[in-house]
C-alpha positions as CSV (number, residue, x, y, z in Angstrom):
1,I,21.7,60.5,100.3
2,N,22.3,58.9,103.7
3,S,19.8,56.1,104.4
4,V,18.6,54.4,107.6
5,A,18.1,50.7,107.8
6,T,16.8,48.5,110.6
7,I,17.7,45.0,111.7
8,S,14.7,43.0,112.7
9,K,14.0,39.5,113.9
10,F,10.9,37.5,114.3
11,I,10.0,36.5,117.8
12,H,7.7,33.5,117.9
13,Q,4.8,33.8,120.4
14,T,4.2,30.9,122.8
15,P,0.8,30.4,124.4
16,K,0.2,31.1,128.1
17,E,-1.0,28.4,130.3
18,D,-4.4,30.0,130.7
19,D,-4.7,31.1,127.0
20,D,-7.3,28.9,125.4
21,G,-7.7,31.1,122.4
22,F,-4.2,30.6,120.9
23,L,-4.6,28.5,117.8
24,S,-6.5,25.8,119.6
25,D,-9.8,24.0,119.2
26,W,-9.5,23.3,115.5
27,S,-12.5,22.3,113.4
28,W,-12.6,21.2,109.7
29,I,-14.7,20.6,106.6
30,K,-13.6,18.1,103.9
31,E,-13.8,19.6,100.4
32,P,-15.7,17.2,98.1
33,V,-13.7,15.6,95.4
34,G,-15.1,16.4,91.9
35,I,-18.5,17.8,91.1
36,S,-20.6,19.1,94.0
37,S,-22.3,22.2,92.7
38,D,-25.6,22.6,90.9
39,S,-24.0,25.1,88.6
40,A,-21.8,22.4,87.0
41,F,-22.1,21.9,83.2
42,T,-20.9,19.4,80.6
43,K,-19.1,20.0,77.3
44,L,-17.5,17.9,74.7
45,G,-13.7,18.2,74.9
46,L,-11.4,20.0,77.2
47,L,-11.9,23.7,78.1
48,E,-9.3,26.3,78.7
49,Q,-9.5,27.4,82.3
50,I,-9.1,31.2,82.4
51,N,-11.8,32.0,79.8
52,T,-14.1,29.4,81.4
53,T,-13.8,30.7,85.0
54,A,-13.6,34.4,84.0
55,D,-11.5,34.9,87.1
56,Q,-14.2,33.8,89.4
57,S,-11.9,31.3,91.1
58,D,-8.3,29.9,91.0
59,Y,-9.9,26.4,90.8
60,M,-11.7,24.4,88.2
61,W,-12.7,20.7,88.2
62,Y,-12.6,18.5,85.2
63,S,-14.6,15.3,85.8
64,L,-15.2,12.2,83.7
65,S,-16.7,8.7,84.2
66,I,-15.4,5.7,82.3
67,E,-16.4,2.1,82.1
68,T,-13.8,-0.7,82.1
69,K,-14.6,-4.0,80.4
70,G,-14.3,-7.3,82.2
71,D,-14.7,-8.5,85.7
72,E,-11.3,-7.7,87.0
73,S,-9.5,-4.5,88.0
74,Q,-6.9,-3.0,85.6
75,T,-3.7,-1.0,86.1
76,G,-2.4,1.6,83.8
77,V,-1.0,5.1,83.5
78,L,-3.1,8.3,83.3
79,H,-1.3,11.0,81.2
80,V,-2.5,14.6,81.5
81,D,-1.1,17.7,79.8
82,S,-2.0,21.1,81.2
83,L,-1.1,24.7,80.4
84,G,-0.6,25.2,84.2
85,H,-0.1,26.1,86.9
86,T,-0.9,23.2,89.3
87,L,-2.8,20.0,88.8
88,Y,-4.2,17.2,91.1
89,A,-5.5,13.9,89.7
90,F,-8.0,11.9,91.7
91,I,-9.1,8.4,90.8
92,N,-12.4,7.2,92.4
93,G,-12.1,10.0,95.0
94,E,-8.5,9.3,96.0
95,L,-5.5,11.5,95.2
96,A,-3.4,9.6,92.6
97,G,-0.8,12.2,91.6
98,S,0.0,15.9,91.1
99,G,2.2,18.2,89.2
100,K,3.2,21.9,89.1
101,G,4.7,24.3,86.6
102,S,7.5,26.8,87.2
103,H,8.1,30.5,86.5
104,D,10.0,29.7,83.3
105,N,7.6,26.9,82.2
106,P,4.1,27.0,83.8
107,K,3.0,23.9,81.8
108,V,2.3,20.7,83.6
109,S,2.6,17.2,82.3
110,I,2.0,14.2,84.6
111,D,2.0,10.4,84.2
112,V,0.2,8.7,87.2
113,N,0.1,5.0,87.9
114,I,-3.6,4.2,88.5
115,S,-5.7,1.2,89.3
116,L,-9.2,1.0,87.8
117,I,-11.9,-1.2,89.3
118,A,-14.2,-3.4,87.2
119,G,-17.1,-1.3,85.9
120,K,-17.5,2.4,86.4
121,N,-14.6,4.6,87.4
122,K,-14.4,8.3,88.0
123,I,-11.5,10.6,87.0
124,D,-11.4,14.1,88.6
125,L,-8.8,16.6,87.7
126,L,-8.4,19.8,89.8
127,S,-6.6,22.5,87.9
128,L,-5.6,25.8,89.5
129,T,-3.7,29.0,88.8
130,V,-1.3,30.7,91.1
131,G,-1.2,34.2,89.5
132,L,-1.8,35.2,85.9
133,Q,0.8,36.7,83.5
134,N,0.1,40.4,83.0
135,Y,2.9,41.6,80.7
136,G,4.8,40.5,77.6
137,A,3.9,39.8,74.1
138,Y,0.6,37.9,73.7
139,Y,0.3,37.3,77.4
140,D,-3.5,37.1,77.1
141,T,-3.2,34.1,74.8
142,V,-1.1,31.9,77.2
143,G,-4.0,30.3,78.9
144,A,-4.2,27.7,81.7
145,G,-5.9,24.5,82.6
146,V,-6.1,21.0,81.1
147,T,-6.1,21.3,77.4
148,G,-4.9,17.8,76.7
149,P,-4.2,15.3,75.7
150,V,-5.7,13.2,78.6
151,Q,-4.9,9.5,77.9
152,L,-5.1,6.1,79.5
153,K,-2.0,4.2,78.6
154,G,-0.8,0.6,79.2
155,L,-4.0,-1.0,80.0
156,Q,-4.0,-4.8,80.3
157,N,-5.3,-5.3,76.8
158,G,-2.4,-3.2,75.6
159,S,-4.5,-0.4,74.3
160,N,-4.2,3.4,74.8
161,V,-7.4,5.4,75.1
162,D,-7.6,9.2,74.4
163,L,-10.2,10.8,76.7
164,S,-9.7,14.3,75.5
165,S,-12.7,14.6,73.2
166,Q,-15.2,12.9,75.5
167,Q,-17.9,14.7,77.4
168,W,-16.4,16.2,80.5
169,T,-18.3,17.8,83.4
170,Y,-16.9,21.1,84.7
171,Q,-17.2,23.0,88.0
172,I,-15.9,26.5,88.5
173,G,-14.5,26.9,92.0
174,L,-14.7,24.9,95.1
175,R,-17.7,23.9,97.2
176,G,-16.2,25.7,100.1
177,E,-16.0,28.9,98.1
178,E,-19.6,28.6,97.1
179,L,-20.5,28.2,100.8
180,D,-18.3,31.2,101.9
181,L,-16.4,29.0,104.3
182,F,-13.6,31.6,104.5
183,D,-15.6,33.8,107.0
184,G,-15.9,30.9,109.5
185,S,-19.7,31.4,110.1
186,S,-20.9,28.1,108.5
187,S,-22.7,25.6,110.7
188,L,-21.0,22.7,108.8
189,W,-17.7,22.8,110.7
190,I,-16.8,19.5,112.4
191,S,-15.2,19.5,115.8
192,Q,-13.9,16.1,117.0
193,P,-10.9,15.0,119.1
194,N,-9.2,13.4,116.0
195,L,-8.2,16.3,113.8
196,L,-7.7,15.5,110.1
197,K,-4.1,16.0,109.3
198,N,-1.9,15.6,106.1
199,Q,-4.9,15.1,103.9
200,P,-5.7,16.9,100.7
201,L,-8.6,19.3,100.2
202,V,-9.5,20.2,103.8
203,W,-10.8,23.5,105.3
204,Y,-9.6,24.3,108.8
205,K,-10.9,26.8,111.3
206,T,-9.8,28.0,114.7
207,K,-10.0,31.1,117.0
208,F,-7.1,32.9,118.5
209,N,-6.2,35.9,120.7
210,A,-4.1,38.7,119.1
211,P,-0.4,38.7,120.1
212,S,0.3,41.3,122.7
213,G,2.0,44.6,122.0
214,S,2.0,46.7,118.9
215,S,4.7,45.1,116.8
216,P,3.9,43.8,113.3
217,V,2.4,40.3,113.3
218,A,3.2,37.4,111.0
219,L,1.8,33.9,110.8
220,D,4.3,31.1,110.4
221,F,3.0,28.4,108.0
222,T,5.6,25.8,108.9
223,G,3.8,22.4,108.7
224,M,1.4,23.4,106.0
225,G,1.5,22.4,102.3
226,K,-0.3,24.8,99.9
227,G,-3.5,26.8,100.1
228,E,-5.0,30.1,101.2
229,A,-5.7,31.7,104.6
230,W,-8.2,34.2,105.9
231,I,-8.3,36.1,109.2
232,N,-11.7,37.5,110.2
233,G,-12.9,37.0,106.6
234,Q,-9.9,38.9,105.1
235,S,-7.5,37.0,102.9
236,I,-3.8,37.2,103.9
237,G,-3.0,35.4,100.6
238,R,-1.9,32.1,99.2
239,Y,0.6,30.1,101.2
240,W,3.0,27.5,99.8
241,P,5.9,26.8,102.3
242,T,6.6,23.4,100.7
243,N,7.7,25.3,97.5
244,T,11.4,25.7,98.1
245,A,13.8,28.1,96.5
246,A,16.6,27.1,94.1
247,S,19.2,24.5,95.1
248,S,22.2,25.6,97.1
249,S,24.5,25.5,94.0
250,G,23.1,28.8,92.8
251,C,23.0,30.6,96.1
252,T,24.9,33.8,96.9
253,K,27.1,32.9,99.9
254,D,28.8,36.3,100.5
255,S,27.7,39.8,99.8
256,C,26.3,40.6,96.5
257,N,25.1,43.6,94.4
258,Y,22.7,44.2,91.5
259,R,25.1,46.3,89.4
260,G,25.0,45.5,85.7
261,S,22.3,43.8,83.8
262,Y,19.6,42.0,85.9
263,S,19.0,38.3,85.9
264,P,16.8,36.2,88.2
265,S,19.9,34.3,89.4
266,K,21.5,37.4,90.9
267,C,21.8,37.6,94.7
268,Q,19.8,34.4,95.4
269,T,19.6,33.6,99.2
270,N,18.1,30.9,101.4
271,C,18.5,28.4,98.6
272,G,16.8,25.1,99.4
273,K,14.5,26.7,102.0
274,P,10.9,27.7,101.7
275,S,10.4,30.6,99.3
276,Q,8.1,32.1,102.0
277,K,6.8,30.8,105.4
278,L,6.0,34.1,107.2
279,Y,2.8,36.0,106.1
280,H,2.0,39.4,107.4
281,V,-1.3,39.9,109.4
282,P,-2.3,43.6,109.6
283,R,-3.1,44.5,113.2
284,S,-6.0,46.6,111.9
285,W,-7.7,43.2,111.0
286,L,-7.3,41.9,114.6
287,Q,-9.3,42.3,117.7
288,A,-8.1,41.5,121.2
289,S,-9.7,38.0,121.2
290,D,-12.0,35.7,119.3
291,N,-10.2,36.2,116.0
292,V,-11.2,33.6,113.3
293,L,-8.5,31.9,111.2
294,V,-9.7,29.8,108.2
295,L,-7.4,27.8,106.0
296,F,-7.9,25.9,102.8
297,E,-5.2,23.2,102.5
298,E,-4.8,21.6,99.1
299,I,-2.2,18.9,99.5
300,G,-2.1,18.2,103.2
301,G,-0.6,19.7,106.3
302,D,-0.7,19.9,110.1
303,P,-2.4,23.1,111.3
304,T,-1.4,22.5,114.9
305,R,2.2,23.5,113.9
306,L,1.2,27.0,113.0
307,S,2.5,29.8,115.1
308,F,2.4,33.6,115.3
309,A,5.5,35.8,115.3
310,T,6.1,39.5,116.0
311,R,8.6,41.5,114.1
312,E,10.9,43.2,116.6
313,T,13.4,45.9,115.7
314,G,16.6,45.5,117.6
315,S,19.0,47.8,115.7
316,I,19.0,50.9,113.6
317,C,22.0,51.8,111.6
318,S,23.2,54.1,108.8
319,Q,26.3,55.3,107.0
320,I,27.1,59.0,106.4
321,S,30.1,60.7,104.8
322,E,31.5,64.3,104.8
323,I,29.9,65.0,101.5
324,H,26.4,63.8,102.4
325,P,23.7,66.5,102.3
326,I,21.9,67.2,105.6
327,P,18.5,65.7,106.2
328,V,15.7,67.4,104.1
329,A,13.9,68.3,107.4
330,M,16.8,70.7,108.1
331,W,16.6,72.5,104.8
332,S,15.1,75.7,106.2
333,T,17.2,78.2,104.3
334,T,20.0,78.1,101.7
335,E,22.3,79.6,104.4
336,T,21.5,76.8,106.8
337,R,22.2,74.1,104.1
338,N,25.5,75.7,103.4
339,E,26.6,76.1,107.0
340,T,25.4,72.9,108.6
341,E,27.6,69.9,108.5
342,P,26.4,66.4,107.4
343,T,24.1,65.2,110.1
344,L,22.7,61.8,110.9
345,L,19.4,61.5,112.8
346,L,18.3,58.1,114.2
347,D,14.9,57.5,115.7
348,C,13.4,54.4,117.2
349,P,10.4,53.2,115.3
350,L,8.2,52.8,118.5
351,Q,7.6,55.3,121.2
352,N,8.5,53.0,124.0
353,Q,11.9,52.2,122.5
354,V,15.2,53.8,123.4
355,I,18.7,53.7,122.0
356,S,20.6,51.7,124.6
357,E,24.0,51.3,122.9
358,I,26.2,52.4,120.0
359,K,27.8,49.2,118.8
360,Y,30.0,50.7,116.1
361,A,31.2,54.1,115.1
362,S,33.9,54.9,112.7
363,F,35.4,57.9,111.1
364,G,37.2,56.7,108.0
365,T,36.3,54.1,105.3
366,P,33.9,51.6,106.9
367,L,33.0,48.5,104.9
368,G,29.9,46.4,104.8
369,K,26.2,47.0,105.3
370,C,23.7,47.5,108.1
371,G,24.4,44.7,110.7
372,S,27.8,43.8,109.4
373,F,30.0,47.0,109.3
374,S,33.7,46.6,109.7
375,H,36.7,48.9,109.8
376,G,38.2,49.9,106.5
377,S,41.8,50.8,105.6
378,C,41.4,54.2,107.2
379,N,39.8,54.4,110.6
380,S,39.9,56.6,113.7
381,E,40.1,54.7,117.0
382,K,38.8,57.8,118.9
383,A,35.6,58.1,116.9
384,L,33.5,56.0,119.3
385,S,34.6,57.8,122.4
386,I,33.9,61.2,120.8
387,V,30.3,60.1,119.8
388,Q,29.7,58.8,123.3
389,K,30.9,62.1,124.8
390,V,28.7,64.2,122.5
391,H,25.7,62.2,123.5
392,S,26.5,61.8,127.2
393,R,23.4,63.8,128.1
394,Y,21.3,60.8,127.1
395,S,21.1,58.5,130.1
396,S,20.5,55.6,127.8
397,F,24.1,55.7,126.5
């Protein structure tokens, strides 16, 4: 059956000189490192994350205080094993290291060089999931979170210490989630000239005016690291533009097809680039002005680099042959179906659009796909002029 395809491009929106509501006037709230909720609890040993959080949050804190002997600081290595999917390690409130799993192996194992001060030290591990497995054998037993071992290695006295069975303190979710920061209504937002940038665990908020027109809207997250975004209290999803696709060695350079058995390596494109940086924003969620955008940034980013883009359709194309059936809308009677020749109907997606040019028309064996058709071994040079003559009643041609 003949199909219609569109060729679209994203047009980035630029603010007008008098537009003060275009991703400006950022404010922020720093997410506390470690335990900050009255609902925190302590348990001996390490708890699996999914059963503990019961899907209340993607995040869970593991916190432990340790005492170092002597009057001098010590250096060593913190080793942590996790079932996945992402892990951040903080020592005395500072990010010391992180790790992430993959689709094939969600488990995380990190070794972080650390420096411990004399006396009391605090270890905070933030574990998070990025989507749970929902198929396959025993998928419900896969689990997530820090299950150990958690060890201190290479201390100055040469000893290794296993922390796995000690009494850990746990917190389900973030402080910002508990305060419902995602809707932007909290009185805790900080507005100062010096915006926090490229720092972990920061909530951001700004207001913006909706891009003009009626085209689909996307938010370009270039400049951000990893986190989640909300517009007017509605989540547009997790973002992770720093997570890049496979290396260029496995990328499909020319045309490809999915015939035969499927494998994840088939038809890979944009290798080495962000797996996604444009996120759809439904226009039904937007008002003309004073829209609220809230971000939670995990690893650090620059929100001033965010931009909106609209998806504009520039071309519509299709391919039809002599043996194609006519469009279903024309199936009025059996006689009509038998007598009517194959027909192609192209309509612009928006009411204010018109077809301004036919860039390619061929009667023969065209090759390629929408946007890159070429003449085949058999081709009629008169086809284009015939099509133009038939449609000459349209002034747009």
